[in-house]
N, C-alpha and C positions, 0 to 999 in steps of 0.2 A: 108679366112673366109667366110662362107656362110651367106645368109640373115638370117637364123635361129640363127646363132651364134651372128650376130650383134644385133638382137632383144634381145637376152638373155643378152648380155653385156650392151646394153642400159638400160635394166631393172635393172641390178645390179648397174650401175652408178647412175640411178635415185634413187634407194633405199639408196645408200650411201650418196647422196646429201640430201635426206630427213632426214637421220640420223644426218648429220651435222647440218641441219636446226632445228632439234629437240631441240637444245639448246635454240633457240628463240621461236619456235612454240609449243614446249611441246609435249605431248603425242599424239596429233592428227597427227603430222608428223610421229611418230613411227607407228601408226595404218595404215596410208596410205602406208608407206614403207613395212610393213608386208603384206599388201594386194598385193602390186606389186611383192614382193618376191614369194608369193604363186602362183600368176598368171604365172610368168615366170618359176617357177619350174614345174608347170603342162605343160606348153607349151614345155619346154625343154625335158621333159620326153617323150612326144608324138612324138617329132621330131626325137628322137633317132631311133625309129623303122622304120621311113620313109627314113632315110639316107642310102646311099650306102657305106659311109665311117664310118663303125662301130667302128674300133679301135681308130680313131681320135676323134670321138664323145665320146667314153668311157674315153679317157684321159681328154677331156674337161669336162666331167661329174665329174671326180675326182677333177679337179681344182675347179669346181663350188662348190663342197662340202666344200672344204677348204675355199673358199671365203664366203660361208654362215656361217660357224662356226666363221670366223673372224668378219663378220658383226654383229653377235649376241654377240660376245665378246665385241665389241665396245659399244653396247647398255649397257651391264653390267658395263663396265668401266665408261661410262658417267653418268649412273643413280644410280649405286651402287648395292651392295648385302649385305646380313647380314652374319657376321661371327658368326657361332653358338656357338663357344667357349665363346664369350663375349656377344652374343646376341645384338651386336651393328651394326648399318648400317655403312658400310665402302665404300670408293671409292677404289676398288681393283687395284693392279698393273696390267699392261697389261698381265703379265704371269698368275696371279690369275684369271683374267677375261677370258682368253683363256682356262685355266684349267676348270673353272666352265662351260664354253660353251661346251667343249669336253665331260665332265662328264655328262652334261645334254643331249647332242646329242646322246651319246651312251647309255643313260638311266642307267648308273651305279649308280648315286646318292649316293656318299659317305657320305654326311651329314655334311661336314665341312663348307659349305656355303649354303645359301638358298636365293631365290630372295626376293626383297622388294615387298610389296603388289602390287605396281603399275606395276611391271613387270611380275607378275604371268601368265597373258595370253600369254606373249611372251615365257616364259619358257615352257608352255604347247604346244605352236606351235612348239617350237624347239624339244620337245620330239616326237611329232607326225611326224615332218619332218625327224627326225632320224630314226624312224621305217620305214617310207615310203622309204627313201633313201637307207636303208640297203636292203629292199626288191627289190628295183629297181636295186641296184648293183648286187645282185644275179641273177635277171632275165636278166640283160644285159650280164653278163658273160655266162650264160647258152645259151642265144640267139646267142652270137658270137660263142660259141663252137658248137652249132648245125649247124650253117652256114658253118663251115669248112668242 
């Protein structure tokens, strides 16, 4: 594990710890964790193109995407979402929270769940990260193909 990888993992760990502390600290901890996530996402993206180990970094990138989706699913699980069929706020199961996170990340937006008002900025951030990460995924694949 390189120094870059350790920085990213430390940032993810810090974000998850802030997420857990959000139960006591509230939305401020969520905002700080989101800022940390965005910062390490930018850092990780730039380090990919500096690395000589492109395939390993690519696999690490894919793992990172899954960890980000899981991180955001935990936010939805802890704070709740709205079931649009009943228009009631619910604490979703882990499966429904992960489903909502994946649907948001991929910008599908089926409409069976929506965020509570307090989490709308996080949903917007997840949408933007989904767009950016899909573009990064394509650029990394093309970059690796060009290097061969």
